[in-house]
DRENDO-1510 file (C-alpha; in Angstrom, 1 decimal, always signed):
<recs>
REC; n; res; u; v; w
REC; 1; MET; +35.7; +76.4; +158.0 .
REC; 2; GLU; +34.9; +74.8; +154.6 .
REC; 3; MET; +32.7; +76.8; +152.3 .
REC; 4; ILE; +29.8; +76.0; +149.9 .
REC; 5; TYR; +28.7; +78.6; +147.4 .
REC; 6; LEU; +25.2; +78.8; +145.9 .
REC; 7; PHE; +24.5; +81.2; +143.0 .
REC; 8; ASP; +21.4; +82.4; +141.3 .
REC; 9; VAL; +21.8; +82.9; +137.5 .
REC; 10; ASP; +19.6; +85.7; +136.0 .
REC; 11; GLY; +20.6; +89.0; +137.4 .
REC; 12; THR; +23.4; +87.4; +139.4 .
REC; 13; LEU; +25.8; +85.7; +137.0 .
REC; 14; THR; +24.2; +86.9; +133.8 .
REC; 15; PRO; +21.9; +89.6; +132.5 .
REC; 16; ALA; +18.3; +88.3; +132.6 .
REC; 17; LYS; +17.8; +85.4; +130.1 .
REC; 18; ASN; +21.1; +86.2; +128.5 .
REC; 19; ILE; +24.6; +84.6; +128.4 .
REC; 20; MET; +27.5; +85.4; +130.7 .
REC; 21; ASN; +29.8; +88.3; +129.9 .
REC; 22; PRO; +32.8; +86.6; +128.3 .
REC; 23; GLU; +35.4; +88.2; +130.5 .
REC; 24; PHE; +33.4; +87.5; +133.7 .
REC; 25; ALA; +32.9; +83.9; +132.5 .
REC; 26; ARG; +36.6; +83.5; +132.3 .
REC; 27; VAL; +37.1; +85.0; +135.8 .
REC; 28; PHE; +34.3; +82.9; +137.3 .
REC; 29; PHE; +35.6; +79.7; +135.7 .
REC; 30; GLU; +39.1; +80.2; +137.2 .
REC; 31; TRP; +37.6; +81.1; +140.6 .
REC; 32; GLN; +35.3; +78.0; +140.9 .
REC; 33; LYS; +38.0; +75.4; +140.1 .
REC; 34; ASP; +38.9; +74.6; +143.7 .
REC; 35; LYS; +35.6; +75.3; +145.3 .
REC; 36; GLU; +32.2; +73.6; +146.0 .
REC; 37; VAL; +29.8; +75.6; +143.9 .
REC; 38; TYR; +26.1; +75.0; +143.0 .
REC; 39; ILE; +23.5; +76.8; +141.0 .
REC; 40; VAL; +20.0; +77.5; +142.4 .
REC; 41; SER; +17.9; +79.1; +139.7 .
REC; 42; GLY; +14.4; +79.5; +138.5 .
REC; 43; GLY; +15.4; +78.6; +135.0 .
REC; 44; SER; +15.5; +75.2; +133.4 .
REC; 45; PHE; +18.6; +73.1; +133.2 .
REC; 46; PRO; +19.0; +73.5; +129.3 .
REC; 47; ARG; +18.6; +77.3; +129.7 .
REC; 48; ILE; +21.2; +77.4; +132.5 .
REC; 49; LEU; +23.6; +75.4; +130.3 .
REC; 50; ASP; +23.1; +77.9; +127.5 .
REC; 51; GLN; +23.6; +80.9; +129.7 .
REC; 52; LEU; +26.6; +79.7; +131.6 .
REC; 53; GLY; +28.3; +77.6; +128.9 .
REC; 54; ARG; +29.4; +74.0; +129.2 .
REC; 55; ASN; +32.8; +74.7; +130.9 .
REC; 56; ILE; +31.3; +76.5; +133.8 .
REC; 57; THR; +28.3; +74.2; +134.2 .
REC; 58; ASP; +30.4; +71.1; +134.1 .
REC; 59; ALA; +32.7; +72.6; +136.8 .
REC; 60; MET; +29.6; +72.9; +139.2 .
REC; 61; HIS; +29.0; +70.3; +141.8 .
REC; 62; GLY; +25.3; +70.4; +141.1 .
REC; 63; VAL; +22.5; +72.4; +139.5 .
REC; 64; PHE; +19.1; +73.1; +141.2 .
REC; 65; SER; +16.9; +74.3; +138.4 .
REC; 66; CYS; +13.2; +75.5; +138.4 .
REC; 67; MET; +13.3; +77.0; +141.9 .
REC; 68; GLY; +15.0; +73.9; +143.2 .
REC; 69; ASN; +12.3; +71.6; +142.0 .
REC; 70; VAL; +14.7; +69.6; +139.9 .
REC; 71; PHE; +18.2; +68.7; +141.0 .
REC; 72; TYR; +20.9; +67.6; +138.6 .
REC; 73; LYS; +24.0; +66.1; +140.2 .
REC; 74; LYS; +27.4; +65.7; +138.4 .
REC; 75; GLN; +28.6; +62.2; +138.2 .
REC; 76; PRO; +32.3; +61.0; +138.2 .
REC; 77; SER; +33.7; +60.6; +134.8 .
REC; 78; THR; +36.8; +58.8; +133.5 .
REC; 79; ASP; +36.5; +59.7; +129.8 .
REC; 80; GLY; +36.7; +63.5; +130.1 .
REC; 81; TYR; +33.0; +64.1; +129.5 .
REC; 82; SER; +30.7; +65.2; +132.2 .
REC; 83; SER; +27.6; +63.2; +133.0 .
REC; 84; TRP; +24.6; +64.6; +134.9 .
REC; 85; SER; +21.9; +62.6; +136.6 .
REC; 86; LYS; +18.5; +63.9; +137.7 .
REC; 87; GLU; +18.3; +63.2; +141.4 .
REC; 88; TYR; +14.7; +64.4; +141.9 .
REC; 89; GLU; +11.9; +66.3; +140.2 .
REC; 90; ASN; +8.8; +67.8; +141.8 .
REC; 91; GLN; +5.5; +68.2; +140.0 .
REC; 92; PHE; +3.3; +71.3; +140.0 .
REC; 93; SER; -0.3; +70.7; +140.9 .
REC; 94; VAL; -3.3; +73.0; +141.3 .
REC; 95; ALA; -7.0; +72.3; +141.7 .
REC; 96; LYS; -9.0; +73.0; +138.5 .
REC; 97; PRO; -5.9; +73.9; +136.4 .
REC; 98; LYS; -8.0; +75.2; +133.4 .
REC; 99; LEU; -9.5; +77.8; +135.7 .
REC; 100; PHE; -6.1; +78.7; +137.1 .
REC; 101; PHE; -4.5; +79.3; +133.7 .
REC; 102; SER; -7.6; +81.3; +132.7 .
REC; 103; GLU; -7.0; +83.4; +135.7 .
REC; 104; LEU; -3.5; +84.1; +134.5 .
REC; 105; GLU; -4.9; +85.1; +131.1 .
REC; 106; ARG; -7.3; +87.5; +132.8 .
REC; 107; CYS; -4.4; +89.1; +134.5 .
REC; 108; VAL; -2.8; +89.7; +131.1 .
REC; 109; MET; -6.0; +91.2; +129.7 .
REC; 110; ALA; -6.4; +93.4; +132.7 .
REC; 111; SER; -2.9; +94.8; +132.5 .
REC; 112; GLU; -2.7; +98.3; +131.1 .
REC; 113; TYR; +0.8; +97.6; +129.7 .
REC; 114; PRO; +0.5; +98.0; +125.9 .
REC; 115; VAL; +3.0; +95.5; +124.6 .
REC; 116; LYS; +2.0; +91.8; +125.0 .
REC; 117; VAL; +3.8; +89.4; +122.7 .
REC; 118; GLY; +2.1; +86.1; +123.7 .
REC; 119; LYS; +3.1; +82.9; +125.5 .
REC; 120; HIS; +2.5; +84.5; +128.9 .
REC; 121; TYR; +3.0; +81.4; +131.0 .
REC; 122; GLU; +5.5; +78.6; +130.7 .
REC; 123; LYS; +5.1; +75.3; +132.5 .
REC; 124; ARG; +8.4; +74.0; +134.1 .
REC; 125; PRO; +9.0; +71.1; +136.4 .
REC; 126; GLY; +7.4; +71.9; +139.8 .
REC; 127; MET; +6.5; +75.5; +138.8 .
REC; 128; VAL; +4.9; +77.9; +136.3 .
REC; 129; ASN; +6.7; +81.1; +135.1 .
REC; 130; PHE; +4.2; +83.9; +134.2 .
REC; 131; SER; +4.9; +87.1; +132.3 .
REC; 132; ILE; +2.7; +90.0; +131.3 .
REC; 133; VAL; +4.9; +91.1; +128.4 .
REC; 134; GLY; +5.3; +87.4; +127.3 .
REC; 135; HIS; +8.2; +84.9; +127.0 .
REC; 136; GLY; +8.8; +85.9; +123.4 .
REC; 137; ALA; +9.7; +89.5; +124.2 .
REC; 138; THR; +12.9; +90.9; +122.8 .
REC; 139; ALA; +15.6; +92.2; +125.2 .
REC; 140; GLU; +14.4; +95.7; +124.5 .
REC; 141; GLU; +10.7; +94.8; +125.2 .
REC; 142; ARG; +11.8; +93.1; +128.4 .
REC; 143; GLU; +13.8; +96.1; +129.5 .
REC; 144; ALA; +10.8; +98.4; +128.8 .
REC; 145; TYR; +8.5; +96.3; +130.8 .
REC; 146; ALA; +11.0; +96.1; +133.7 .
REC; 147; THR; +11.0; +99.9; +133.8 .
REC; 148; TYR; +7.2; +100.0; +133.7 .
REC; 149; ASP; +7.0; +97.4; +136.6 .
REC; 150; ALA; +9.5; +99.4; +138.7 .
REC; 151; GLN; +7.3; +102.5; +138.3 .
REC; 152; THR; +3.9; +100.8; +138.8 .
REC; 153; GLY; +4.6; +97.8; +141.0 .
REC; 154; GLU; +2.4; +95.7; +138.7 .
REC; 155; ARG; +3.9; +92.4; +139.5 .
REC; 156; LYS; +3.6; +92.9; +143.2 .
REC; 157; LYS; -0.1; +93.9; +142.8 .
REC; 158; ILE; -0.7; +90.7; +140.7 .
REC; 159; ILE; +1.0; +88.6; +143.3 .
REC; 160; ALA; -1.2; +90.1; +146.1 .
REC; 161; LYS; -4.3; +89.3; +144.1 .
REC; 162; LEU; -3.4; +85.8; +143.2 .
REC; 163; CYS; -2.2; +84.9; +146.7 .
REC; 164; GLY; -5.6; +85.7; +148.0 .
REC; 165; LYS; -7.3; +83.4; +145.5 .
REC; 166; TYR; -4.8; +80.5; +145.7 .
REC; 167; PRO; -3.5; +80.1; +149.2 .
REC; 168; GLN; -2.0; +76.7; +148.4 .
REC; 169; LEU; +0.4; +78.3; +146.0 .
REC; 170; ASP; +3.3; +80.8; +146.3 .
REC; 171; PHE; +3.9; +83.6; +144.0 .
REC; 172; VAL; +7.2; +85.5; +143.8 .
REC; 173; ILE; +9.0; +88.0; +141.7 .
REC; 174; GLY; +11.1; +86.0; +139.2 .
REC; 175; GLY; +13.6; +87.5; +136.8 .
REC; 176; ALA; +13.3; +91.0; +135.2 .
REC; 177; VAL; +9.7; +90.6; +133.9 .
REC; 178; SER; +8.2; +87.4; +135.4 .
REC; 179; ILE; +6.4; +85.8; +138.3 .
REC; 180; ASP; +7.3; +82.4; +139.6 .
REC; 181; ILE; +4.5; +80.2; +140.8 .
REC; 182; PHE; +4.8; +76.9; +142.7 .
REC; 183; ASN; +3.2; +74.8; +145.4 .
REC; 184; LYS; +3.8; +75.9; +149.0 .
REC; 185; GLY; +7.3; +74.8; +150.2 .
REC; 186; CYS; +8.6; +74.2; +146.7 .
REC; 187; ASP; +10.7; +77.3; +146.6 .
REC; 188; LYS; +14.5; +77.7; +146.6 .
REC; 189; SER; +14.7; +77.1; +150.3 .
REC; 190; GLN; +13.9; +73.4; +149.8 .
REC; 191; VAL; +17.5; +72.8; +148.7 .
REC; 192; ILE; +18.6; +73.1; +152.3 .
REC; 193; GLU; +16.3; +70.4; +153.6 .
REC; 194; ARG; +16.8; +68.2; +150.6 .
REC; 195; TYR; +20.5; +68.4; +150.2 .
REC; 196; PHE; +22.5; +70.8; +152.5 .
REC; 197; LYS; +20.9; +70.3; +155.9 .
REC; 198; LYS; +23.8; +68.1; +157.1 .
REC; 199; ALA; +26.5; +70.2; +155.5 .
REC; 200; LEU; +25.2; +73.3; +157.1 .
REC; 201; LYS; +26.2; +72.0; +160.5 .
REC; 202; THR; +29.9; +71.9; +159.7 .
REC; 203; LYS; +30.3; +74.2; +156.6 .
REC; 204; GLN; +29.5; +77.8; +155.9 .
REC; 205; ILE; +27.0; +78.1; +153.0 .
REC; 206; VAL; +26.9; +81.4; +151.1 .
REC; 207; PHE; +24.1; +82.3; +148.7 .
REC; 208; VAL; +24.3; +85.1; +146.1 .
REC; 209; GLY; +21.2; +86.3; +144.4 .
REC; 210; ASP; +19.5; +89.5; +143.0 .
REC; 211; ARG; +16.0; +89.0; +144.4 .
REC; 212; ILE; +16.6; +88.5; +148.1 .
REC; 213; ALA; +14.1; +91.2; +149.2 .
REC; 214; TYR; +10.5; +89.9; +149.6 .
REC; 215; PRO; +8.6; +88.9; +147.4 .
REC; 216; GLY; +11.7; +88.0; +145.3 .
REC; 217; ASN; +12.3; +84.4; +144.3 .
REC; 218; ASP; +15.6; +84.4; +146.3 .
REC; 219; TYR; +13.9; +85.5; +149.5 .
REC; 220; SER; +13.0; +82.1; +151.0 .
REC; 221; LEU; +16.5; +80.6; +150.6 .
REC; 222; ALA; +18.2; +83.8; +151.9 .
REC; 223; GLU; +15.9; +84.1; +154.9 .
REC; 224; LEU; +16.5; +80.4; +155.9 .
REC; 225; LEU; +20.3; +80.7; +155.6 .
REC; 226; MET; +20.4; +84.0; +157.5 .
REC; 227; LYS; +18.7; +82.3; +160.5 .
REC; 228; HIS; +21.6; +79.8; +160.7 .
REC; 229; ASP; +25.0; +80.5; +162.3 .
REC; 230; ASN; +26.7; +79.0; +159.3 .
REC; 231; GLY; +24.5; +80.6; +156.6 .
REC; 232; LEU; +24.9; +83.8; +154.8 .
REC; 233; ALA; +23.0; +85.5; +151.9 .
REC; 234; LEU; +24.3; +88.4; +149.8 .
REC; 235; GLU; +22.2; +90.5; +147.4 .
REC; 236; THR; +23.8; +91.6; +144.2 .
REC; 237; SER; +22.6; +94.2; +141.6 .
REC; 238; GLY; +24.0; +92.2; +138.7 .
REC; 239; TRP; +27.0; +90.3; +137.4 .
REC; 240; ARG; +29.4; +93.2; +137.7 .
REC; 241; GLU; +28.7; +93.4; +141.5 .
REC; 242; THR; +29.0; +89.6; +141.7 .
REC; 243; ALA; +32.4; +89.9; +140.0 .
REC; 244; GLU; +33.5; +92.4; +142.7 .
REC; 245; LEU; +32.2; +90.0; +145.5 .
REC; 246; LEU; +34.5; +87.3; +144.2 .
REC; 247; LYS; +37.5; +89.4; +145.0 .
REC; 248; GLY; +36.6; +89.5; +148.7 .
REC; 249; LYS; +38.0; +87.4; +151.5 .
REC; 250; LEU; +34.7; +85.5; +151.9 .
REC; 251; PHE; +35.1; +84.1; +148.4 .
REC; 252; ALA; +38.8; +83.3; +148.7 .
REC; 253; SER; +38.2; +80.3; +150.9 .
REC; 254; SER; +38.3; +76.9; +149.3 .
</recs>
């Protein structure tokens, strides 16, 4: 059976908000050459390009960024330069947006975590990415908050609170320090209905992500695939484990 491979980025192919390990990048680039591979990430397309590098990104068949709310499809090229077209883009909407973003700011003020560097929410196509420590945090500050969150479950508590106030929205654990927010149905699972529904009937689709457990941002896509005979989802603890997965028989098929 022909295979289609879907990969998350942060925590799966790269350290969170960081570039690929150079040796792993070389291995992954060689592996993907004869395969149908797509990215399904919460990050924006420019950030994904920065993290993976031009060679790897240009070898992809497509990139679903911002939780699948934007799809970039690679176009045929005769001049040696890759061309990407935006196939669709969803818009994020919420009633009384000023009150909503004020609610996020109140979550920041209520947090007992001592280090808050500002820029706590980032608007992206079809979604909002929210962080207590802030988007300007250094790698060390992000790691410290990730440890704090693992001990206290702060993000899960915030999600439970916000879900009760905004039932028309979904809130999931994003990367190492963030929460992804989007309209109901505008999560990663939408890529199946929008693009892979027909392919899933005749091809096996394998998704690799690091946040497959609920309420992670890979959960919805993993759950949908696992319900289908031709779908499979694998959870990884990071790029090193992903590198080991690529050595297995499941990833040897073209």
